[in-house]
VMD Tcl script that builds the backbone (N, CA, C; Angstrom):
set m [mol new atoms 426]
animate dup $m
set s [atomselect $m all]
$s set {name element resname resid chain x y z} {
  {N N UNK 1 A -11.697 -38.841 -27.796}
  {CA C UNK 1 A -12.354 -38.544 -29.041}
  {C C UNK 1 A -13.677 -39.301 -29.066}
  {N N UNK 2 A -14.679 -38.632 -29.554}
  {CA C UNK 2 A -15.994 -39.279 -29.600}
  {C C UNK 2 A -16.043 -40.300 -30.727}
  {N N UNK 3 A -16.985 -41.171 -30.643}
  {CA C UNK 3 A -17.120 -42.220 -31.662}
  {C C UNK 3 A -17.951 -41.679 -32.817}
  {N N UNK 4 A -17.277 -41.074 -33.750}
  {CA C UNK 4 A -17.937 -40.576 -34.961}
  {C C UNK 4 A -17.411 -41.356 -36.153}
  {N N UNK 5 A -17.973 -41.086 -37.302}
  {CA C UNK 5 A -17.509 -41.753 -38.524}
  {C C UNK 5 A -16.080 -41.349 -38.824}
  {N N UNK 6 A -15.715 -40.089 -38.535}
  {CA C UNK 6 A -14.357 -39.612 -38.794}
  {C C UNK 6 A -13.358 -40.353 -37.923}
  {N N UNK 7 A -13.720 -40.664 -36.708}
  {CA C UNK 7 A -12.806 -41.327 -35.785}
  {C C UNK 7 A -12.475 -42.745 -36.222}
  {N N UNK 8 A -13.284 -43.312 -37.044}
  {CA C UNK 8 A -13.020 -44.695 -37.457}
  {C C UNK 8 A -12.015 -44.784 -38.593}
  {N N UNK 9 A -11.697 -43.673 -39.261}
  {CA C UNK 9 A -10.732 -43.702 -40.362}
  {C C UNK 9 A -9.334 -43.397 -39.827}
  {N N UNK 10 A -8.356 -44.297 -40.049}
  {CA C UNK 10 A -7.007 -44.081 -39.512}
  {C C UNK 10 A -6.312 -42.851 -40.074}
  {N N UNK 11 A -6.496 -42.555 -41.360}
  {CA C UNK 11 A -5.833 -41.395 -41.949}
  {C C UNK 11 A -6.353 -40.094 -41.310}
  {N N UNK 12 A -7.644 -40.001 -41.053}
  {CA C UNK 12 A -8.218 -38.812 -40.419}
  {C C UNK 12 A -7.720 -38.673 -38.987}
  {N N UNK 13 A -7.595 -39.803 -38.295}
  {CA C UNK 13 A -7.099 -39.768 -36.918}
  {C C UNK 13 A -5.655 -39.294 -36.879}
  {N N UNK 14 A -4.820 -39.729 -37.843}
  {CA C UNK 14 A -3.425 -39.288 -37.897}
  {C C UNK 14 A -3.342 -37.784 -38.159}
  {N N UNK 15 A -4.196 -37.281 -39.050}
  {CA C UNK 15 A -4.180 -35.858 -39.365}
  {C C UNK 15 A -4.627 -35.033 -38.156}
  {N N UNK 16 A -5.649 -35.495 -37.462}
  {CA C UNK 16 A -6.147 -34.769 -36.295}
  {C C UNK 16 A -5.103 -34.711 -35.188}
  {N N UNK 17 A -4.290 -35.772 -35.085}
  {CA C UNK 17 A -3.258 -35.794 -34.058}
  {C C UNK 17 A -2.182 -34.751 -34.316}
  {N N UNK 18 A -1.903 -34.464 -35.573}
  {CA C UNK 18 A -0.811 -33.550 -35.901}
  {C C UNK 18 A -1.249 -32.088 -35.937}
  {N N UNK 19 A -2.541 -31.815 -35.974}
  {CA C UNK 19 A -2.998 -30.426 -36.037}
  {C C UNK 19 A -3.059 -29.811 -34.638}
  {N N UNK 20 A -2.874 -28.524 -34.607}
  {CA C UNK 20 A -2.933 -27.785 -33.356}
  {C C UNK 20 A -4.375 -27.751 -32.852}
  {N N UNK 21 A -4.592 -28.084 -31.607}
  {CA C UNK 21 A -5.945 -28.160 -31.058}
  {C C UNK 21 A -6.503 -26.797 -30.674}
  {N N UNK 22 A -5.665 -25.777 -30.557}
  {CA C UNK 22 A -6.158 -24.444 -30.201}
  {C C UNK 22 A -6.788 -23.748 -31.381}
  {N N UNK 23 A -6.533 -24.226 -32.580}
  {CA C UNK 23 A -7.079 -23.602 -33.771}
  {C C UNK 23 A -6.197 -22.516 -34.342}
  {N N UNK 24 A -5.083 -22.223 -33.690}
  {CA C UNK 24 A -4.168 -21.202 -34.196}
  {C C UNK 24 A -3.186 -21.831 -35.168}
  {N N UNK 25 A -2.839 -21.093 -36.169}
  {CA C UNK 25 A -1.900 -21.564 -37.176}
  {C C UNK 25 A -0.485 -21.336 -36.652}
  {N N UNK 26 A 0.319 -22.383 -36.479}
  {CA C UNK 26 A 1.666 -22.185 -35.949}
  {C C UNK 26 A 2.593 -21.480 -36.927}
  {N N UNK 27 A 2.203 -21.346 -38.174}
  {CA C UNK 27 A 3.071 -20.689 -39.138}
  {C C UNK 27 A 2.911 -19.165 -39.108}
  {N N UNK 28 A 1.932 -18.661 -38.369}
  {CA C UNK 28 A 1.739 -17.203 -38.308}
  {C C UNK 28 A 2.885 -16.567 -37.527}
  {N N UNK 29 A 3.426 -15.501 -38.057}
  {CA C UNK 29 A 4.522 -14.803 -37.397}
  {C C UNK 29 A 3.969 -13.684 -36.528}
  {N N UNK 30 A 4.669 -13.387 -35.460}
  {CA C UNK 30 A 4.222 -12.354 -34.537}
  {C C UNK 30 A 4.825 -10.995 -34.853}
  {N N UNK 31 A 5.557 -10.895 -35.924}
  {CA C UNK 31 A 6.221 -9.650 -36.318}
  {C C UNK 31 A 7.166 -9.141 -35.238}
  {N N UNK 32 A 7.750 -10.031 -34.491}
  {CA C UNK 32 A 8.707 -9.628 -33.480}
  {C C UNK 32 A 10.100 -10.013 -33.902}
  {N N UNK 33 A 11.073 -9.348 -33.323}
  {CA C UNK 33 A 12.457 -9.665 -33.650}
  {C C UNK 33 A 12.993 -10.650 -32.627}
  {N N UNK 34 A 13.878 -11.482 -33.042}
  {CA C UNK 34 A 14.518 -12.411 -32.135}
  {C C UNK 34 A 13.667 -13.632 -31.853}
  {N N UNK 35 A 14.231 -14.530 -31.052}
  {CA C UNK 35 A 13.545 -15.772 -30.733}
  {C C UNK 35 A 12.409 -15.522 -29.747}
  {N N UNK 36 A 11.372 -16.265 -29.870}
  {CA C UNK 36 A 10.215 -16.231 -28.975}
  {C C UNK 36 A 9.597 -14.842 -28.867}
  {N N UNK 37 A 9.782 -14.005 -29.877}
  {CA C UNK 37 A 9.213 -12.667 -29.923}
  {C C UNK 37 A 9.694 -11.797 -28.762}
  {N N UNK 38 A 10.891 -12.029 -28.268}
  {CA C UNK 38 A 11.426 -11.225 -27.188}
  {C C UNK 38 A 12.017 -9.927 -27.701}
  {N N UNK 39 A 12.426 -9.891 -28.921}
  {CA C UNK 39 A 13.059 -8.714 -29.484}
  {C C UNK 39 A 14.556 -8.890 -29.544}
  {N N UNK 40 A 15.170 -8.115 -30.406}
  {CA C UNK 40 A 16.619 -8.220 -30.563}
  {C C UNK 40 A 17.316 -7.300 -29.565}
  {N N UNK 41 A 18.620 -7.455 -29.444}
  {CA C UNK 41 A 19.398 -6.605 -28.545}
  {C C UNK 41 A 19.380 -5.154 -29.014}
  {N N UNK 42 A 19.319 -4.921 -30.310}
  {CA C UNK 42 A 19.236 -3.558 -30.845}
  {C C UNK 42 A 17.934 -2.891 -30.376}
  {N N UNK 43 A 16.843 -3.639 -30.446}
  {CA C UNK 43 A 15.564 -3.100 -29.973}
  {C C UNK 43 A 15.623 -2.789 -28.482}
  {N N UNK 44 A 16.251 -3.659 -27.713}
  {CA C UNK 44 A 16.354 -3.460 -26.268}
  {C C UNK 44 A 17.141 -2.196 -25.950}
  {N N UNK 45 A 18.231 -1.975 -26.678}
  {CA C UNK 45 A 19.041 -0.777 -26.451}
  {C C UNK 45 A 18.242 0.478 -26.759}
  {N N UNK 46 A 17.496 0.456 -27.866}
  {CA C UNK 46 A 16.685 1.617 -28.236}
  {C C UNK 46 A 15.596 1.893 -27.206}
  {N N UNK 47 A 14.972 0.841 -26.700}
  {CA C UNK 47 A 13.924 1.017 -25.695}
  {C C UNK 47 A 14.478 1.587 -24.394}
  {N N UNK 48 A 15.635 1.094 -23.964}
  {CA C UNK 48 A 16.251 1.604 -22.740}
  {C C UNK 48 A 16.660 3.066 -22.893}
  {N N UNK 49 A 17.198 3.422 -24.047}
  {CA C UNK 49 A 17.611 4.799 -24.297}
  {C C UNK 49 A 16.411 5.742 -24.285}
  {N N UNK 50 A 15.331 5.340 -24.923}
  {CA C UNK 50 A 14.141 6.197 -24.935}
  {C C UNK 50 A 13.526 6.309 -23.543}
  {N N UNK 51 A 13.625 5.258 -22.735}
  {CA C UNK 51 A 13.094 5.312 -21.374}
  {C C UNK 51 A 13.888 6.287 -20.515}
  {N N UNK 52 A 15.226 6.300 -20.654}
  {CA C UNK 52 A 16.027 7.245 -19.872}
  {C C UNK 52 A 15.784 8.677 -20.319}
  {N N UNK 53 A 15.592 8.899 -21.610}
  {CA C UNK 53 A 15.288 10.250 -22.100}
  {C C UNK 53 A 13.949 10.723 -21.534}
  {N N UNK 54 A 12.958 9.845 -21.529}
  {CA C UNK 54 A 11.653 10.194 -20.965}
  {C C UNK 54 A 11.757 10.511 -19.481}
  {N N UNK 55 A 12.528 9.715 -18.753}
  {CA C UNK 55 A 12.670 9.922 -17.315}
  {C C UNK 55 A 13.355 11.252 -17.021}
  {N N UNK 56 A 14.390 11.585 -17.793}
  {CA C UNK 56 A 15.084 12.856 -17.587}
  {C C UNK 56 A 14.168 14.039 -17.872}
  {N N UNK 57 A 13.344 13.932 -18.909}
  {CA C UNK 57 A 12.437 15.040 -19.216}
  {C C UNK 57 A 11.375 15.195 -18.132}
  {N N UNK 58 A 10.923 14.092 -17.537}
  {CA C UNK 58 A 9.949 14.180 -16.451}
  {C C UNK 58 A 10.572 14.798 -15.211}
  {N N UNK 59 A 11.834 14.475 -14.929}
  {CA C UNK 59 A 12.499 15.047 -13.767}
  {C C UNK 59 A 12.727 16.542 -13.935}
  {N N UNK 60 A 13.015 16.987 -15.156}
  {CA C UNK 60 A 13.211 18.410 -15.405}
  {C C UNK 60 A 11.908 19.177 -15.246}
  {N N UNK 61 A 10.800 18.589 -15.687}
  {CA C UNK 61 A 9.515 19.266 -15.600}
  {C C UNK 61 A 8.962 19.239 -14.187}
  {N N UNK 62 A 9.262 18.244 -13.415}
  {CA C UNK 62 A 8.709 18.101 -12.083}
  {C C UNK 62 A 7.315 17.524 -12.162}
  {N N UNK 63 A 6.722 17.223 -11.005}
  {CA C UNK 63 A 5.371 16.671 -11.016}
  {C C UNK 63 A 4.361 17.695 -11.521}
  {N N UNK 64 A 3.318 17.222 -12.154}
  {CA C UNK 64 A 2.318 18.105 -12.744}
  {C C UNK 64 A 1.572 18.855 -11.653}
  {N N UNK 65 A 1.463 20.162 -11.807}
  {CA C UNK 65 A 0.707 20.984 -10.876}
  {C C UNK 65 A 1.412 21.248 -9.559}
  {N N UNK 66 A 2.704 20.974 -9.468}
  {CA C UNK 66 A 3.409 21.187 -8.211}
  {C C UNK 66 A 3.786 22.652 -8.061}
  {N N UNK 67 A 3.697 23.134 -6.822}
  {CA C UNK 67 A 4.092 24.506 -6.528}
  {C C UNK 67 A 5.534 24.505 -6.042}
  {N N UNK 68 A 6.042 25.693 -5.832}
  {CA C UNK 68 A 7.388 25.803 -5.295}
  {C C UNK 68 A 7.409 25.219 -3.883}
  {N N UNK 69 A 8.452 24.497 -3.506}
  {CA C UNK 69 A 8.489 23.899 -2.175}
  {C C UNK 69 A 8.465 24.937 -1.059}
  {N N UNK 70 A 9.064 26.119 -1.292}
  {CA C UNK 70 A 9.089 27.140 -0.252}
  {C C UNK 70 A 7.683 27.623 0.064}
  {N N UNK 71 A 6.846 27.769 -0.966}
  {CA C UNK 71 A 5.480 28.216 -0.749}
  {C C UNK 71 A 4.700 27.185 0.056}
  {N N UNK 72 A 4.950 25.920 -0.208}
  {CA C UNK 72 A 4.248 24.873 0.519}
  {C C UNK 72 A 4.650 24.906 1.982}
  {N N UNK 73 A 5.936 25.084 2.257}
  {CA C UNK 73 A 6.406 25.134 3.635}
  {C C UNK 73 A 5.805 26.338 4.344}
  {N N UNK 74 A 5.780 27.502 3.681}
  {CA C UNK 74 A 5.185 28.681 4.293}
  {C C UNK 74 A 3.714 28.454 4.571}
  {N N UNK 75 A 3.031 27.793 3.646}
  {CA C UNK 75 A 1.614 27.522 3.818}
  {C C UNK 75 A 1.396 26.604 5.018}
  {N N UNK 76 A 2.270 25.620 5.195}
  {CA C UNK 76 A 2.126 24.703 6.313}
  {C C UNK 76 A 2.380 25.403 7.642}
  {N N UNK 77 A 3.260 26.387 7.667}
  {CA C UNK 77 A 3.515 27.120 8.901}
  {C C UNK 77 A 2.269 27.862 9.354}
  {N N UNK 78 A 1.523 28.406 8.401}
  {CA C UNK 78 A 0.327 29.159 8.758}
  {C C UNK 78 A -0.796 28.243 9.221}
  {N N UNK 79 A -0.828 27.026 8.737}
  {CA C UNK 79 A -1.899 26.096 9.078}
  {C C UNK 79 A -1.619 25.295 10.341}
  {N N UNK 80 A -0.434 25.392 10.873}
  {CA C UNK 80 A -0.067 24.552 12.003}
  {C C UNK 80 A -1.000 24.800 13.180}
  {N N UNK 81 A -1.581 23.724 13.699}
  {CA C UNK 81 A -2.457 23.814 14.859}
  {C C UNK 81 A -1.615 23.665 16.114}
  {N N UNK 82 A -2.082 24.226 17.213}
  {CA C UNK 82 A -1.337 24.020 18.455}
  {C C UNK 82 A -1.389 22.546 18.841}
  {N N UNK 83 A -0.347 22.041 19.458}
  {CA C UNK 83 A -0.333 20.622 19.811}
  {C C UNK 83 A -1.449 20.297 20.799}
  {N N UNK 84 A -1.988 19.101 20.661}
  {CA C UNK 84 A -3.060 18.666 21.552}
  {C C UNK 84 A -2.504 18.381 22.934}
  {N N UNK 85 A -3.400 18.428 23.911}
  {CA C UNK 85 A -2.982 18.183 25.280}
  {C C UNK 85 A -2.584 16.722 25.425}
  {N N UNK 86 A -1.429 16.468 25.997}
  {CA C UNK 86 A -0.963 15.094 26.140}
  {C C UNK 86 A -1.338 14.561 27.513}
  {N N UNK 87 A -1.208 13.264 27.685}
  {CA C UNK 87 A -1.566 12.661 28.964}
  {C C UNK 87 A -0.519 12.920 30.036}
  {N N UNK 88 A 0.609 13.500 29.694}
  {CA C UNK 88 A 1.618 13.808 30.691}
  {C C UNK 88 A 1.185 14.970 31.567}
  {N N UNK 89 A 0.307 15.846 31.054}
  {CA C UNK 89 A -0.154 16.990 31.820}
  {C C UNK 89 A -1.262 16.611 32.793}
  {N N UNK 90 A -1.877 15.469 32.616}
  {CA C UNK 90 A -2.962 15.043 33.486}
  {C C UNK 90 A -2.393 14.394 34.738}
  {N N UNK 91 A -3.104 14.599 35.832}
  {CA C UNK 91 A -2.675 13.988 37.083}
  {C C UNK 91 A -3.204 12.564 37.157}
  {N N UNK 92 A -2.643 11.795 38.062}
  {CA C UNK 92 A -3.041 10.396 38.202}
  {C C UNK 92 A -4.497 10.275 38.634}
  {N N UNK 93 A -4.972 11.205 39.443}
  {CA C UNK 93 A -6.371 11.179 39.880}
  {C C UNK 93 A -7.327 11.393 38.721}
  {N N UNK 94 A -6.963 12.310 37.813}
  {CA C UNK 94 A -7.802 12.548 36.635}
  {C C UNK 94 A -7.851 11.311 35.744}
  {N N UNK 95 A -6.712 10.674 35.575}
  {CA C UNK 95 A -6.661 9.466 34.752}
  {C C UNK 95 A -7.481 8.340 35.372}
  {N N UNK 96 A -7.415 8.209 36.691}
  {CA C UNK 96 A -8.183 7.161 37.366}
  {C C UNK 96 A -9.679 7.421 37.237}
  {N N UNK 97 A -10.083 8.686 37.352}
  {CA C UNK 97 A -11.499 9.034 37.180}
  {C C UNK 97 A -11.975 8.745 35.762}
  {N N UNK 98 A -11.123 9.029 34.784}
  {CA C UNK 98 A -11.478 8.758 33.391}
  {C C UNK 98 A -11.583 7.257 33.145}
  {N N UNK 99 A -10.705 6.475 33.777}
  {CA C UNK 99 A -10.775 5.015 33.627}
  {C C UNK 99 A -12.083 4.468 34.204}
  {N N UNK 100 A -12.485 4.999 35.378}
  {CA C UNK 100 A -13.744 4.559 35.983}
  {C C UNK 100 A -14.923 4.935 35.096}
  {N N UNK 101 A -14.878 6.144 34.540}
  {CA C UNK 101 A -15.966 6.586 33.667}
  {C C UNK 101 A -16.085 5.671 32.452}
  {N N UNK 102 A -14.963 5.334 31.840}
  {CA C UNK 102 A -14.988 4.473 30.652}
  {C C UNK 102 A -15.456 3.054 31.005}
  {N N UNK 103 A -15.089 2.600 32.204}
  {CA C UNK 103 A -15.473 1.254 32.612}
  {C C UNK 103 A -16.986 1.142 32.793}
  {N N UNK 104 A -17.613 2.190 33.313}
  {CA C UNK 104 A -19.047 2.162 33.595}
  {C C UNK 104 A -19.878 2.867 32.529}
  {N N UNK 105 A -19.284 3.340 31.461}
  {CA C UNK 105 A -20.014 4.124 30.461}
  {C C UNK 105 A -21.062 3.294 29.737}
  {N N UNK 106 A -20.795 2.048 29.491}
  {CA C UNK 106 A -21.746 1.221 28.748}
  {C C UNK 106 A -22.944 0.794 29.592}
  {N N UNK 107 A -22.840 0.919 30.915}
  {CA C UNK 107 A -23.933 0.515 31.789}
  {C C UNK 107 A -24.986 1.605 31.923}
  {N N UNK 108 A -24.674 2.816 31.497}
  {CA C UNK 108 A -25.622 3.924 31.608}
  {C C UNK 108 A -26.693 3.801 30.538}
  {N N UNK 109 A -27.840 4.420 30.824}
  {CA C UNK 109 A -28.952 4.370 29.883}
  {C C UNK 109 A -28.678 5.253 28.671}
  {N N UNK 110 A -28.232 6.494 28.898}
  {CA C UNK 110 A -27.916 7.423 27.808}
  {C C UNK 110 A -26.416 7.372 27.556}
  {N N UNK 111 A -26.037 6.838 26.443}
  {CA C UNK 111 A -24.632 6.663 26.103}
  {C C UNK 111 A -24.118 7.914 25.408}
  {N N UNK 112 A -23.100 8.553 25.963}
  {CA C UNK 112 A -22.521 9.772 25.399}
  {C C UNK 112 A -21.169 9.411 24.784}
  {N N UNK 113 A -21.144 9.263 23.463}
  {CA C UNK 113 A -19.919 8.846 22.781}
  {C C UNK 113 A -18.837 9.910 22.837}
  {N N UNK 114 A -19.220 11.176 22.843}
  {CA C UNK 114 A -18.207 12.235 22.889}
  {C C UNK 114 A -17.486 12.236 24.230}
  {N N UNK 115 A -18.189 11.924 25.315}
  {CA C UNK 115 A -17.536 11.858 26.626}
  {C C UNK 115 A -16.571 10.682 26.676}
  {N N UNK 116 A -16.955 9.591 26.057}
  {CA C UNK 116 A -16.055 8.436 26.005}
  {C C UNK 116 A -14.813 8.778 25.192}
  {N N UNK 117 A -14.996 9.505 24.107}
  {CA C UNK 117 A -13.854 9.883 23.276}
  {C C UNK 117 A -12.929 10.837 24.021}
  {N N UNK 118 A -13.488 11.734 24.822}
  {CA C UNK 118 A -12.647 12.677 25.570}
  {C C UNK 118 A -11.810 11.970 26.626}
  {N N UNK 119 A -12.250 10.822 27.093}
  {CA C UNK 119 A -11.499 10.092 28.114}
  {C C UNK 119 A -10.588 9.027 27.513}
  {N N UNK 120 A -10.369 9.074 26.211}
  {CA C UNK 120 A -9.537 8.046 25.573}
  {C C UNK 120 A -8.096 8.089 26.054}
  {N N UNK 121 A -7.658 9.232 26.578}
  {CA C UNK 121 A -6.287 9.334 27.069}
  {C C UNK 121 A -6.071 8.393 28.249}
  {N N UNK 122 A -7.124 8.081 28.984}
  {CA C UNK 122 A -6.989 7.176 30.124}
  {C C UNK 122 A -6.757 5.744 29.667}
  {N N UNK 123 A -7.281 5.391 28.509}
  {CA C UNK 123 A -7.122 4.026 28.013}
  {C C UNK 123 A -5.828 3.840 27.243}
  {N N UNK 124 A -5.162 4.933 26.938}
  {CA C UNK 124 A -3.944 4.859 26.141}
  {C C UNK 124 A -2.820 4.220 26.937}
  {N N UNK 125 A -2.093 3.330 26.291}
  {CA C UNK 125 A -0.939 2.703 26.942}
  {C C UNK 125 A 0.357 3.049 26.239}
  {N N UNK 126 A 0.289 3.904 25.234}
  {CA C UNK 126 A 1.488 4.251 24.483}
  {C C UNK 126 A 1.616 5.756 24.428}
  {N N UNK 127 A 2.688 6.337 24.769}
  {CA C UNK 127 A 3.867 5.796 25.443}
  {C C UNK 127 A 3.544 5.530 26.905}
  {N N UNK 128 A 4.284 4.661 27.556}
  {CA C UNK 128 A 3.976 4.336 28.945}
  {C C UNK 128 A 4.162 5.551 29.842}
  {N N UNK 129 A 3.351 5.613 30.878}
  {CA C UNK 129 A 3.457 6.742 31.805}
  {C C UNK 129 A 4.754 6.634 32.584}
  {N N UNK 130 A 5.198 7.747 33.129}
  {CA C UNK 130 A 6.477 7.762 33.838}
  {C C UNK 130 A 6.408 6.940 35.114}
  {N N UNK 131 A 5.208 6.776 35.699}
  {CA C UNK 131 A 5.098 6.001 36.931}
  {C C UNK 131 A 5.278 4.509 36.683}
  {N N UNK 132 A 5.018 4.053 35.456}
  {CA C UNK 132 A 5.148 2.624 35.174}
  {C C UNK 132 A 6.576 2.225 34.819}
  {N N UNK 133 A 7.463 3.196 34.600}
  {CA C UNK 133 A 8.855 2.889 34.277}
  {C C UNK 133 A 9.625 2.738 35.574}
  {N N UNK 134 A 10.294 1.625 35.718}
  {CA C UNK 134 A 11.058 1.376 36.934}
  {C C UNK 134 A 12.403 2.096 36.863}
  {N N UNK 135 A 12.921 2.551 37.998}
  {CA C UNK 135 A 14.213 3.252 37.992}
  {C C UNK 135 A 15.349 2.387 37.465}
  {N N UNK 136 A 15.284 1.084 37.672}
  {CA C UNK 136 A 16.364 0.220 37.195}
  {C C UNK 136 A 16.405 0.186 35.672}
  {N N UNK 137 A 15.223 0.360 35.014}
  {CA C UNK 137 A 15.181 0.375 33.558}
  {C C UNK 137 A 15.858 1.618 32.999}
  {N N UNK 138 A 15.683 2.740 33.649}
  {CA C UNK 138 A 16.262 3.984 33.136}
  {C C UNK 138 A 17.761 4.020 33.336}
  {N N UNK 139 A 18.271 3.400 34.382}
  {CA C UNK 139 A 19.716 3.428 34.593}
  {C C UNK 139 A 20.434 2.553 33.580}
  {N N UNK 140 A 19.789 1.498 33.091}
  {CA C UNK 140 A 20.420 0.640 32.095}
  {C C UNK 140 A 20.524 1.326 30.737}
  {N N UNK 141 A 19.601 2.215 30.445}
  {CA C UNK 141 A 19.617 2.897 29.162}
  {C C UNK 141 A 20.753 3.903 29.063}
  {N N UNK 142 A 21.185 4.433 30.169}
  {CA C UNK 142 A 22.223 5.476 30.154}
  {C C UNK 142 A 23.578 4.922 30.064}
}
mol reanalyze $m
mol bondsrecalc $m
mol representation Tube
mol addrep $m
């Protein structure tokens, strides 16, 4: 407390000690039921009941703007693209050439990013190629 004229009077100091420092009146009610404004058990039951009614009505209506699931499946069948070429169809020589190209691509004067992207299958390590799997590993799996 600063050294003011009020601070020198004991009665004023006692009153200041007992008042709330936040400035809020502790006698103000929050208009809530139960202790600590948590609400009563009756209120809790009513809130839970209204929440289940709301949830059931939302489930009956379905998501907003949703179409029939069958139409979506049919639509997806028409949009299906053919599967991309996998690295299993490439020969080891092609993969080795692509690895060499990627290794030396940054040393060239004209950098072709699309060519580097086309050779990304050579840098892929997932799933492992069949040549890197040892026969002893496959016999243990069976």
